[in-house]
DOGU-566518 format. One line per 10 residues: number of its first residue (from 1); their letters; for each residue z negated, x negated, y negated of N, C-alpha, C. Coordinates in steps of 0.2 Angstrom, whole numbers, plus 5000, padded with zeros to 4 digits. Layout:
# DOGU-566518
NUM = a = Z/X/Y/Z/X/Y/Z/X/Y  ...
//
This chain:
# DOGU-566518
1 = msaltlrahs = 5101/4467/4448/5097/4473/4449/5097/4477/4442  5100/4475/4437/5101/4478/4431/5106/4483/4432  5109/4483/4438/5114/4488/4439/5111/4495/4439  5105/4495/4441/5102/4502/4441/5100/4505/4434  5101/4501/4429/5100/4503/4422/5104/4510/4420  5110/4510/4422/5113/4515/4420/5111/4523/4422  5107/4522/4428/5105/4528/4430/5101/4532/4425  5096/4529/4422/5092/4532/4417/5096/4534/4411  5102/4531/4410/5106/4533/4404/5109/4539/4405  5111/4540/4411/5115/4546/4412/5111/4552/4413
11 = qndthndthg = 5104/4551/4415/5099/4556/4416/5095/4558/4410  5093/4552/4406/5088/4554/4402/5088/4550/4395  5093/4549/4392/5094/4544/4387/5092/4547/4380  5087/4552/4380/5085/4555/4374/5078/4553/4371  5075/4547/4373/5069/4545/4371/5070/4541/4365  5065/4540/4361/5065/4536/4355/5065/4529/4357  5068/4524/4353/5069/4518/4355/5064/4513/4352  5059/4516/4348/5053/4512/4345/5050/4509/4351  5045/4504/4349/5042/4500/4355/5037/4505/4358  5037/4505/4364/5033/4509/4368/5035/4517/4368
21 = dtrtappqpa = 5040/4519/4364/5042/4526/4363/5037/4530/4363  5032/4530/4359/5026/4535/4359/5026/4541/4354  5032/4542/4352/5033/4548/4347/5031/4554/4351  5027/4558/4347/5024/4564/4350/5029/4570/4350  5029/4574/4354/5033/4580/4355/5032/4585/4349  5036/4589/4347/5036/4594/4342/5031/4599/4344  5028/4603/4340/5023/4608/4342/5026/4613/4346  5023/4616/4351/5026/4621/4355/5023/4628/4354  5028/4633/4354/5025/4639/4352/5021/4642/4358  5017/4647/4357/5011/4649/4361/5015/4652/4367
31 = gagpaprrpv = 5013/4650/4373/5015/4653/4379/5022/4649/4381  5023/4643/4378/5029/4640/4379/5028/4635/4385  5021/4634/4387/5020/4629/4392/5017/4623/4389  5015/4618/4394/5013/4612/4392/5018/4608/4388  5016/4603/4383/5020/4599/4379/5023/4594/4384  5029/4591/4383/5032/4586/4387/5027/4579/4387  5027/4576/4393/5024/4570/4393/5027/4565/4389  5023/4561/4386/5025/4555/4383/5028/4550/4387  5033/4546/4386/5036/4541/4389/5031/4536/4392  5032/4533/4398/5027/4527/4400/5029/4522/4395
41 = pvawlallat = 5024/4518/4393/5025/4512/4389/5030/4507/4393  5034/4504/4389/5039/4500/4392/5036/4494/4395  5030/4491/4392/5027/4486/4395/5025/4487/4403  5023/4493/4404/5021/4494/4411/5027/4495/4415  5032/4498/4413/5039/4498/4417/5041/4491/4418  5041/4486/4413/5043/4479/4414/5040/4476/4420  5033/4477/4419/5029/4474/4424/5029/4477/4431  5031/4484/4432/5033/4486/4438/5039/4484/4441  5044/4482/4437/5050/4481/4440/5052/4474/4441  5050/4469/4436/5053/4462/4436/5049/4457/4440
51 = pvaasanspv = 5043/4457/4442/5041/4452/4447/5045/4450/4452  5049/4455/4455/5053/4454/4461/5058/4448/4460  5061/4448/4453/5065/4443/4452/5062/4435/4453  5056/4435/4452/5053/4428/4453/5052/4427/4460  5050/4433/4463/5049/4432/4470/5055/4431/4475  5060/4433/4473/5067/4432/4476/5070/4424/4475  5068/4422/4469/5070/4415/4468/5065/4409/4470  5059/4411/4471/5053/4407/4472/5056/4401/4478  5059/4403/4483/5060/4398/4488/5065/4393/4487  5069/4393/4481/5075/4389/4480/5073/4381/4481
61 = lilpemagsl = 5067/4379/4478/5065/4372/4478/5060/4370/4483  5058/4375/4488/5053/4373/4493/5055/4375/4499  5062/4376/4501/5064/4377/4507/5062/4372/4513  5063/4365/4511/5061/4361/4516/5053/4362/4518  5049/4363/4513/5042/4364/4515/5041/4370/4519  5044/4375/4517/5044/4381/4522/5046/4381/4529  5052/4376/4529/5054/4375/4536/5049/4371/4540  5046/4366/4537/5041/4361/4540/5036/4365/4543  5033/4370/4539/5027/4374/4541/5029/4378/4546  5035/4381/4547/5037/4386/4552/5040/4383/4558
71 = gvrtatatwl = 5041/4376/4558/5044/4372/4563/5051/4373/4564  5055/4374/4559/5063/4376/4559/5066/4371/4554  5073/4371/4555/5077/4367/4550/5077/4370/4544  5079/4367/4539/5079/4369/4532/5084/4375/4532  5090/4373/4535/5095/4379/4535/5093/4386/4538  5089/4384/4543/5086/4390/4546/5081/4394/4542  5078/4390/4538/5073/4394/4534/5076/4398/4528  5082/4397/4527/5086/4401/4522/5086/4409/4524  5085/4410/4531/5084/4417/4533/5079/4421/4529  5074/4418/4527/5069/4421/4523/5072/4423/4517
81 = vtvfawamav = 5077/4420/4514/5080/4422/4508/5086/4428/4509  5089/4426/4514/5094/4431/4516/5091/4438/4518  5086/4438/4522/5083/4445/4524/5080/4448/4518  5077/4444/4513/5075/4448/4507/5081/4451/4503  5086/4448/4502/5091/4451/4498/5094/4456/4502  5095/4456/4509/5097/4461/4514/5093/4467/4513  5087/4467/4513/5082/4472/4512/5082/4475/4505  5084/4471/4501/5084/4474/4493/5091/4478/4493  5096/4476/4496/5103/4479/4496/5102/4486/4499  5100/4486/4506/5099/4493/4509/5093/4497/4507
91 = gtplmasllr = 5088/4494/4504/5083/4497/4502/5084/4502/4495  5088/4499/4491/5089/4502/4485/5092/4509/4485  5098/4511/4489/5100/4517/4489/5095/4521/4494  5092/4519/4498/5087/4523/4502/5081/4525/4497  5079/4520/4493/5073/4522/4489/5075/4527/4484  5082/4526/4481/5084/4531/4476/5085/4538/4479  5087/4538/4485/5088/4545/4489/5080/4547/4489  5075/4544/4491/5069/4546/4492/5066/4549/4485  5067/4545/4479/5066/4547/4473/5068/4554/4471  5075/4554/4473/5079/4561/4471/5075/4567/4475
101 = rrglgstlrl = 5073/4566/4481/5071/4571/4486/5064/4572/4486  5060/4567/4485/5052/4568/4486/5049/4566/4479  5052/4563/4474/5049/4562/4468/5046/4556/4467  5043/4554/4461/5041/4548/4459/5035/4546/4463  5030/4551/4464/5024/4548/4467/5025/4546/4474  5029/4549/4478/5031/4547/4485/5034/4540/4485  5039/4539/4480/5042/4533/4480/5037/4526/4478  5033/4528/4474/5028/4522/4471/5023/4521/4477  5020/4526/4480/5015/4525/4486/5018/4521/4491  5025/4523/4493/5028/4520/4499/5030/4513/4497
111 = gtalivagta = 5032/4512/4491/5034/4505/4489/5028/4500/4488  5022/4503/4486/5016/4499/4486/5013/4497/4493  5014/4502/4497/5011/4501/4504/5016/4496/4508  5022/4496/4507/5027/4491/4510/5025/4484/4507  5024/4484/4500/5023/4477/4497/5017/4474/4500  5011/4478/4501/5004/4476/4502/5005/4474/4510  5008/4478/4514/5009/4476/4521/5013/4470/4522  5019/4469/4518/5023/4464/4519/5020/4457/4517  5016/4457/4511/5013/4451/4508/5008/4449/4513  5004/4454/4517/4999/4451/4522/5003/4448/4528
121 = vvaaapwlpl = 5008/4451/4530/5012/4448/4535/5014/4441/4534  5017/4440/4528/5020/4433/4526/5014/4429/4525  5008/4431/4523/5003/4426/4522/5000/4423/4529  5001/4428/4535/4998/4425/4541/5003/4424/4546  5009/4425/4544/5015/4423/4550/5015/4417/4552  5014/4415/4559/5015/4408/4561/5023/4407/4563  5027/4412/4563/5034/4411/4566/5039/4414/4561  5044/4411/4561/5049/4413/4556/5051/4421/4557  5052/4423/4563/5055/4430/4563/5049/4435/4561  5042/4434/4561/5038/4438/4559/5037/4437/4551
131 = amtgraaqav = 5038/4431/4549/5039/4431/4541/5044/4434/4538  5050/4434/4542/5056/4438/4539/5054/4445/4539  5051/4448/4544/5049/4455/4544/5044/4456/4538  5040/4452/4536/5036/4453/4530/5040/4453/4524  5044/4448/4523/5049/4447/4517/5053/4454/4516  5056/4456/4522/5059/4463/4522/5055/4469/4520  5049/4469/4521/5045/4474/4519/5044/4473/4512  5043/4467/4510/5041/4466/4503/5047/4468/4499  5053/4467/4501/5059/4469/4497/5061/4476/4497  5060/4480/4502/5061/4487/4501/5056/4490/4497
141 = gaaglitaam = 5050/4488/4497/5044/4491/4493/5046/4489/4486  5049/4483/4484/5051/4481/4478/5057/4486/4475  5061/4487/4480/5067/4491/4478/5064/4498/4475  5059/4501/4479/5056/4507/4476/5052/4507/4470  5050/4502/4468/5046/4501/4462/5051/4500/4456  5057/4496/4458/5062/4495/4453/5066/4502/4451  5068/4506/4457/5070/4512/4456/5066/4517/4452  5060/4516/4453/5055/4521/4449/5055/4518/4442  5055/4512/4440/5054/4510/4434/5061/4511/4430  5067/4511/4433/5073/4512/4429/5074/4520/4428
151 = slagsvrrmg = 5071/4524/4433/5072/4531/4431/5067/4533/4425  5062/4529/4423/5058/4531/4418/5060/4528/4411  5065/4523/4412/5066/4519/4405/5069/4524/4400  5074/4527/4401/5076/4533/4396/5080/4531/4390  5080/4525/4388/5084/4523/4382/5087/4516/4383  5092/4514/4379/5095/4507/4380/5090/4502/4378  5086/4503/4372/5081/4498/4371/5076/4496/4376  5073/4501/4379/5068/4501/4384/5071/4497/4390  5077/4500/4392/5081/4497/4397/5082/4489/4397  5083/4487/4390/5084/4480/4388/5078/4476/4390
161 = vitagfgtlg = 5072/4479/4388/5067/4475/4389/5066/4474/4397  5067/4478/4401/5067/4478/4408/5072/4473/4411  5078/4473/4409/5084/4469/4411/5082/4461/4409  5080/4461/4402/5078/4454/4400/5073/4451/4404  5067/4455/4406/5063/4453/4411/5065/4450/4417  5070/4453/4420/5074/4451/4426/5076/4444/4425  5080/4443/4420/5083/4437/4419/5079/4431/4418  5073/4433/4414/5068/4428/4412/5064/4426/4418  5062/4431/4422/5058/4429/4428/5062/4426/4434  5069/4429/4435/5073/4425/4439/5074/4418/4438
171 = avgpllgsav = 5075/4416/4431/5075/4409/4430/5069/4405/4431  5063/4408/4430/5057/4405/4431/5055/4404/4438  5058/4408/4442/5057/4409/4449/5056/4403/4453  5062/4398/4452/5061/4392/4457/5056/4387/4455  5055/4386/4449/5050/4381/4446/5043/4384/4448  5042/4391/4446/5035/4394/4448/5034/4393/4455  5039/4394/4460/5038/4395/4467/5036/4387/4469  5039/4382/4466/5037/4375/4468/5030/4374/4465  5028/4376/4459/5022/4374/4457/5016/4377/4461  5017/4384/4462/5013/4387/4467/5012/4384/4473
181 = agaaswrlsl = 5017/4383/4477/5017/4379/4483/5014/4373/4483  5015/4369/4477/5012/4362/4477/5004/4363/4475  5002/4368/4472/4994/4370/4470/4991/4373/4476  4995/4377/4480/4991/4381/4485/4995/4381/4491  5000/4385/4492/5004/4386/4498/5011/4389/4496  5016/4388/4501/5022/4391/4500/5022/4399/4501  5016/4400/4505/5016/4407/4507/5014/4411/4500  5009/4408/4497/5007/4412/4490/5013/4412/4485  5017/4407/4485/5023/4408/4481/5028/4414/4483  5028/4416/4489/5031/4421/4491/5028/4428/4490
191 = avgavaliav = 5022/4428/4487/5018/4434/4486/5018/4436/4478  5022/4432/4474/5021/4433/4466/5024/4440/4465  5028/4443/4469/5030/4450/4468/5025/4455/4468  5020/4454/4471/5014/4458/4472/5011/4460/4465  5012/4455/4460/5009/4456/4453/5012/4463/4450  5017/4465/4453/5020/4472/4450/5015/4477/4452  5011/4477/4457/5006/4482/4459/5001/4484/4454  5000/4479/4449/4995/4480/4444/4998/4486/4439  5004/4487/4439/5007/4492/4435/5007/4499/4438  5006/4499/4445/5007/4506/4448/5002/4511/4446
201 = pavmrradls = 4995/4509/4446/4990/4515/4443/4992/4517/4436  4994/4513/4432/4996/4515/4425/5001/4519/4425  5007/4518/4428/5013/4522/4428/5011/4529/4432  5007/4529/4437/5006/4535/4440/5002/4540/4436  4998/4537/4431/4994/4541/4427/4998/4544/4422  5003/4541/4420/5007/4543/4414/5013/4547/4415  5016/4546/4422/5022/4549/4423/5021/4555/4427  5026/4559/4427/5027/4566/4431/5028/4564/4438  5023/4566/4442/5024/4564/4450/5026/4570/4454  5028/4576/4450/5030/4581/4455/5036/4580/4458
211 = appqttrfdg = 5037/4583/4464/5043/4582/4468/5048/4587/4465  5054/4585/4465/5060/4589/4463/5062/4594/4468  5064/4600/4467/5066/4604/4473/5072/4601/4476  5071/4602/4483/5076/4599/4488/5082/4604/4489  5088/4602/4487/5093/4606/4488/5099/4604/4493  5098/4599/4495/5103/4596/4501/5099/4593/4506  5102/4593/4512/5099/4590/4518/5101/4583/4518  5096/4579/4520/5097/4571/4520/5102/4569/4525  5106/4565/4523/5112/4563/4528/5110/4556/4531  5105/4558/4537/5103/4552/4540/5108/4548/4543
221 = rgaallvlla = 5113/4551/4546/5118/4547/4550/5122/4543/4545  5124/4546/4540/5127/4542/4534/5123/4535/4532  5117/4537/4531/5113/4532/4529/5112/4526/4534  5111/4528/4541/5111/4523/4546/5117/4519/4546  5123/4522/4546/5129/4519/4546/5130/4514/4541  5128/4515/4534/5128/4511/4529/5124/4506/4530  5118/4506/4532/5114/4500/4533/5117/4496/4539  5119/4499/4544/5123/4495/4550/5128/4491/4547  5132/4494/4543/5138/4490/4540/5135/4485/4535  5130/4486/4531/5128/4481/4526/5125/4475/4531
231 = talvlvpryp = 5121/4476/4536/5118/4472/4540/5124/4467/4543  5130/4470/4546/5135/4466/4549/5138/4461/4544  5139/4464/4537/5141/4460/4532/5137/4454/4530  5131/4455/4530/5126/4450/4529/5127/4444/4534  5128/4446/4540/5128/4441/4545/5135/4437/4546  5140/4439/4542/5147/4436/4542/5146/4429/4541  5143/4426/4535/5143/4419/4535/5140/4415/4540  5136/4417/4544/5132/4414/4549/5136/4415/4556  5138/4421/4557/5141/4423/4565/5148/4426/4562  5153/4422/4560/5159/4426/4558/5162/4431/4563
241 = lpavaaalaa = 5164/4429/4569/5168/4433/4573/5164/4439/4575  5158/4439/4578/5154/4445/4581/5152/4449/4574  5151/4446/4569/5149/4450/4562/5155/4454/4560  5160/4450/4560/5167/4454/4557/5168/4460/4561  5168/4459/4569/5170/4464/4573/5164/4470/4572  5158/4469/4571/5153/4474/4571/5154/4477/4563  5156/4474/4559/5157/4477/4552/5163/4482/4553  5168/4479/4555/5174/4484/4556/5172/4490/4560  5169/4489/4565/5166/4495/4569/5162/4499/4565  5157/4497/4561/5153/4501/4558/5157/4505/4552
251 = aallvlhvrs = 5161/4501/4549/5166/4504/4544/5169/4510/4546  5173/4508/4552/5177/4514/4555/5173/4520/4556  5167/4519/4559/5162/4525/4560/5160/4528/4554  5159/4524/4549/5156/4527/4543/5162/4531/4539  5168/4529/4540/5174/4532/4537/5175/4539/4540  5174/4539/4547/5174/4546/4551/5169/4550/4549  5163/4548/4548/5158/4552/4546/5159/4554/4539  5161/4550/4534/5162/4552/4527/5167/4558/4527  5172/4557/4531/5178/4563/4531/5175/4569/4534  5171/4569/4538/5167/4575/4541/5162/4578/4537
261 = nptgfvplsl = 5159/4573/4532/5153/4575/4528/5154/4572/4521  5159/4575/4518/5161/4571/4511/5157/4572/4505  5151/4575/4506/5146/4576/4501/5139/4572/4504  5139/4568/4508/5133/4566/4511/5131/4559/4508  5128/4555/4511/5125/4549/4508/5130/4545/4505  5136/4544/4508/5141/4540/4504/5147/4546/4502  5147/4548/4496/5152/4554/4495/5159/4551/4495  5164/4555/4498/5170/4553/4499/5173/4552/4492  5172/4556/4487/5175/4556/4480/5174/4549/4477  5168/4546/4478/5167/4539/4476/5172/4534/4479
271 = lrtrtfvlsa = 5172/4535/4486/5177/4530/4489/5184/4530/4487  5186/4536/4484/5193/4537/4482/5194/4535/4474  5188/4534/4471/5188/4532/4464/5189/4524/4463  5195/4523/4462/5198/4515/4461/5194/4512/4457  5192/4514/4451/5188/4510/4447/5181/4508/4450  5178/4513/4453/5172/4512/4455/5172/4507/4461  5177/4507/4466/5178/4502/4471/5179/4495/4469  5184/4494/4464/5185/4488/4461/5179/4485/4457  5175/4489/4454/5170/4486/4450/5164/4484/4455  5164/4488/4461/5158/4486/4465/5160/4479/4469
281 = llactvstsy = 5167/4479/4471/5169/4473/4474/5168/4467/4470  5170/4467/4463/5169/4462/4459/5162/4460/4457  5157/4465/4457/5150/4464/4456/5148/4460/4462  5150/4461/4468/5148/4458/4475/5151/4450/4474  5157/4449/4471/5160/4443/4471/5156/4438/4466  5154/4440/4460/5151/4436/4455/5144/4435/4457  5141/4440/4460/5134/4440/4463/5134/4434/4469  5138/4434/4473/5139/4430/4479/5139/4423/4476  5144/4422/4471/5145/4415/4468/5138/4413/4464  5135/4417/4461/5129/4415/4458/5124/4413/4462
291 = ftllftvpql = 5122/4417/4467/5116/4415/4472/5119/4409/4476  5125/4408/4478/5127/4401/4482/5125/4396/4477  5127/4396/4471/5126/4390/4467/5119/4389/4465  5115/4395/4465/5108/4394/4463/5104/4390/4469  5107/4391/4475/5104/4386/4480/5107/4380/4481  5113/4380/4480/5117/4374/4481/5115/4369/4476  5115/4370/4470/5115/4365/4464/5108/4361/4465  5103/4364/4467/5096/4359/4467/5097/4354/4474  5101/4356/4479/5102/4352/4485/5107/4347/4484  5112/4349/4479/5116/4343/4477/5114/4338/4473
301 = lhrrtdwsts = 5109/4340/4469/5105/4336/4463/5101/4331/4467  5098/4334/4472/5093/4330/4477/5098/4324/4480  5104/4325/4482/5108/4321/4486/5111/4316/4481  5113/4318/4475/5117/4313/4470/5113/4310/4465  5106/4312/4464/5102/4309/4459/5096/4307/4463  5092/4303/4459/5085/4301/4461/5080/4305/4457  5082/4311/4454/5078/4316/4451/5072/4318/4455  5066/4320/4453/5061/4323/4457/5062/4330/4457  5058/4333/4461/5059/4340/4462/5057/4344/4456  5052/4342/4453/5050/4345/4447/5055/4345/4441
311 = tigtgqlval = 5059/4338/4441/5063/4337/4436/5070/4342/4437  5072/4342/4443/5077/4347/4445/5076/4354/4443  5069/4356/4445/5067/4363/4444/5067/4365/4437  5065/4360/4432/5064/4361/4425/5072/4361/4423  5076/4356/4425/5082/4357/4422/5086/4363/4424  5085/4366/4430/5088/4372/4432/5085/4378/4428  5079/4378/4427/5075/4383/4423/5078/4383/4416  5080/4378/4412/5083/4378/4406/5090/4380/4406  5093/4378/4411/5100/4380/4412/5101/4388/4413  5097/4391/4417/5096/4398/4419/5094/4402/4413
321 = lvgsalamal = 5089/4400/4409/5087/4403/4403/5093/4403/4398  5096/4397/4397/5102/4397/4392/5107/4402/4394  5108/4402/4400/5113/4407/4403/5111/4414/4402  5105/4416/4403/5102/4423/4402/5103/4424/4395  5101/4420/4390/5102/4421/4383/5109/4423/4381  5113/4419/4384/5120/4420/4382/5123/4426/4385  5121/4429/4390/5122/4435/4393/5120/4441/4389  5114/4440/4386/5111/4445/4381/5115/4445/4375  5118/4438/4373/5121/4440/4366/5128/4442/4367  5131/4441/4374/5137/4444/4375/5137/4452/4376
331 = aaasarmgrr = 5132/4454/4379/5131/4461/4380/5130/4465/4373  5126/4461/4368/5126/4463/4361/5132/4464/4358  5136/4460/4359/5143/4459/4356/5148/4463/4359  5147/4466/4365/5152/4470/4369/5155/4475/4366  5151/4479/4362/5154/4485/4358/5159/4483/4354  5158/4477/4350/5164/4475/4345/5169/4472/4349  5168/4469/4354/5173/4465/4358/5178/4470/4362  5174/4474/4365/5179/4479/4370/5177/4476/4376  5178/4481/4382/5175/4480/4388/5181/4475/4391  5187/4476/4390/5192/4472/4393/5191/4465/4392
341 = rvltivltvg = 5190/4464/4385/5189/4456/4384/5182/4454/4387  5177/4457/4386/5171/4455/4390/5172/4453/4396  5176/4458/4400/5177/4457/4407/5181/4451/4409  5186/4449/4404/5190/4444/4404/5186/4437/4404  5181/4437/4399/5176/4431/4399/5172/4430/4405  5170/4436/4407/5165/4435/4413/5169/4433/4419  5175/4435/4420/5179/4433/4426/5181/4426/4425  5183/4424/4419/5185/4417/4418/5178/4412/4419  5173/4414/4416/5167/4410/4417/5165/4410/4425  5165/4416/4428/5164/4416/4435/5168/4412/4440
351 = alapltaalt = 5174/4411/4438/5179/4407/4442/5177/4399/4440  5176/4398/4434/5175/4391/4432/5169/4388/4435  5163/4392/4436/5157/4389/4438/5158/4386/4445  5160/4389/4450/5161/4386/4457/5166/4380/4457  5171/4381/4453/5176/4376/4453/5173/4370/4450  5170/4370/4445/5166/4364/4442/5162/4361/4447  5157/4365/4450/5152/4363/4455/5156/4359/4461  5162/4361/4463/5166/4358/4468/5169/4352/4466  5172/4351/4460/5176/4346/4458/5173/4340/4454  5167/4342/4451/5164/4338/4446/5162/4331/4449
361 = pwaplllpva = 5163/4325/4447/5160/4318/4450/5154/4317/4446  5152/4320/4441/5146/4319/4437/5140/4324/4439  5135/4321/4443/5130/4326/4445/5127/4330/4439  5125/4327/4434/5121/4331/4429/5125/4337/4426  5132/4337/4427/5136/4343/4425/5134/4349/4429  5131/4348/4435/5129/4354/4439/5125/4358/4436  5121/4356/4431/5115/4361/4427/5120/4366/4423  5124/4364/4420/5129/4369/4416/5132/4373/4420  5133/4371/4426/5136/4376/4432/5132/4382/4432  5125/4380/4433/5120/4386/4434/5120/4390/4427
371 = tlavlatsag = 5121/4387/4422/5122/4392/4415/5127/4396/4416  5133/4394/4418/5140/4398/4419/5138/4403/4424  5135/4402/4430/5134/4407/4435/5130/4412/4432  5125/4411/4429/5120/4416/4428/5123/4421/4422  5127/4417/4418/5130/4421/4413/5135/4426/4416  5139/4424/4420/5144/4428/4424/5141/4434/4427  5135/4432/4431/5133/4437/4435/5129/4443/4431  5125/4441/4426/5122/4445/4421/5126/4449/4417  5131/4446/4413/5135/4450/4409/5140/4454/4413  5142/4451/4419/5147/4455/4423/5144/4461/4427
381 = qatlavsatq = 5138/4460/4429/5134/4466/4432/5134/4472/4427  5132/4471/4421/5131/4476/4416/5138/4479/4415  5143/4475/4413/5150/4478/4411/5152/4482/4417  5152/4479/4423/5155/4482/4429/5151/4488/4431  5145/4488/4430/5141/4495/4431/5143/4500/4427  5145/4499/4420/5147/4504/4415/5154/4507/4418  5158/4502/4420/5164/4504/4422/5163/4509/4428  5159/4507/4433/5159/4510/4439/5156/4517/4438  5151/4518/4434/5147/4524/4433/5152/4529/4429  5155/4526/4424/5158/4531/4419/5165/4533/4422
391 = atpaaqrpta = 5167/4531/4428/5172/4533/4432/5170/4539/4437  5164/4540/4437/5162/4545/4442/5159/4551/4438  5158/4557/4441/5155/4563/4438/5148/4562/4437  5145/4565/4432/5138/4564/4430/5133/4565/4436  5135/4571/4440/5131/4572/4445/5130/4567/4451  5136/4563/4451/5136/4558/4457/5133/4551/4454  5132/4550/4448/5130/4544/4445/5124/4540/4448  5118/4544/4449/5113/4540/4452/5115/4537/4459  5120/4541/4463/5122/4539/4469/5127/4533/4469  5131/4533/4463/5135/4528/4462/5131/4521/4460
401 = iglfnlcyql = 5126/4522/4456/5122/4516/4454/5119/4513/4461  5116/4518/4465/5113/4515/4471/5119/4511/4476  5124/4513/4476/5129/4510/4480/5132/4504/4477  5133/4504/4470/5135/4499/4466/5130/4493/4467  5124/4495/4466/5118/4490/4467/5118/4487/4473  5120/4491/4479/5120/4488/4486/5125/4482/4486  5131/4484/4483/5136/4479/4484/5134/4473/4480  5130/4473/4474/5128/4468/4471/5123/4464/4474  5118/4467/4477/5113/4463/4481/5116/4460/4487  5121/4463/4490/5124/4459/4496/5126/4452/4494
411 = ggafgpaiaa = 5128/4451/4488/5129/4444/4485/5123/4440/4486  5117/4443/4485/5111/4439/4486/5109/4437/4493  5112/4441/4498/5112/4440/4505/5117/4434/4507  5123/4435/4505/5129/4431/4506/5127/4424/4503  5125/4423/4497/5124/4417/4494/5120/4412/4497  5114/4413/4499/5110/4408/4503/5113/4405/4509  5116/4410/4513/5119/4408/4519/5125/4404/4518  5129/4405/4513/5135/4401/4512/5132/4394/4509  5127/4394/4505/5123/4388/4503/5121/4383/4509  5119/4387/4514/5116/4383/4520/5122/4380/4523
421 = litlgg = 5128/4383/4524/5134/4380/4527/5136/4375/4523  5136/4375/4516/5139/4370/4512/5135/4363/4512  5128/4365/4511/5124/4359/4508/5119/4357/4514  5117/4362/4518/5112/4360/4523/5114/4359/4530  5120/4359/4531/5122/4358/4538/5121/4364/4543  5121/4370/4540/5119/4375/4543/5124/4378/4548
//
């Protein structure tokens, strides 16, 4: 999700980097209009954006409990994870479009409504399909809040606070979900993302909610075809032949549409930008590897050791936090090392993680695999996002970030499905 970070850099990287960025504006001459608003304190932006990371990863250790409650197999219960990632993937570019066309207020209100409605559905749903509907609503709403927070960040340091929050809460998510499920209910563990709503009133009081002027017509057909393509791709690990056929058909229709409407929802110039396309594909690859291992490693440890669920959760938490810290250190050193060298490290580590998981005969070595995986995906997402956006014109960078992030989030949908096939007999 930190792929959205560059959107704010390209639009509004002029704020002060001090904590909270509360520098006052210079005096305005008479008749010059109202003074510019102060930036929203970064703590509110972090609270608005980051709880979704914990919500996304909270089912990792409690899939069997969720499956038993809903009367399905554990492999089937991974649909709750897959649909969340799918909705995040398709919701991000849609919410980015809403923000550009209708403004911050509409985006925050719709995101809040979707999270509230989705959480209520998940809390009461007796069947898996209904619970999946609730999770999808939660994810699209969260995509709106994240998009809003990233658009208000405005500086590298403030953005770093938000992305650090993603990594930390994503690491805490599995153990937090297990603890909440043990103390109360697995349904409550899927509601932790609603904590972000606490920040909505504060952000709405401090931010400019006015709608921007609409200069272009919304490309509804392009958006629908992109959603159809993403949906078909998400289903490939579970239903390979029909999903591949549907994906090819959707891709063909989207190509025809883009050719007839080259400045629509999916700009033709982006698809012709080799650096953007390669960066997006690599981001999807490292993301898929990470989310596959995130769900595979606990299941393999259950099978190969006599460790308790809490021990496995704690071990994975430490491994993920170490990986997040290493990713931040690599990002800090990236300016001195150069992007090519950083990308080489990322791709090497990204390949080493699944190979180690597949070949190691020693179960405890699976925990360092989680460290390598989160290092590759966190550092890789930032590096590849820079490459993808710098290769596009400034006017198209918000669109490029939305589409890049869609590719990254597809990995969050592919990973759990692949993990189900590998470890759960799905």
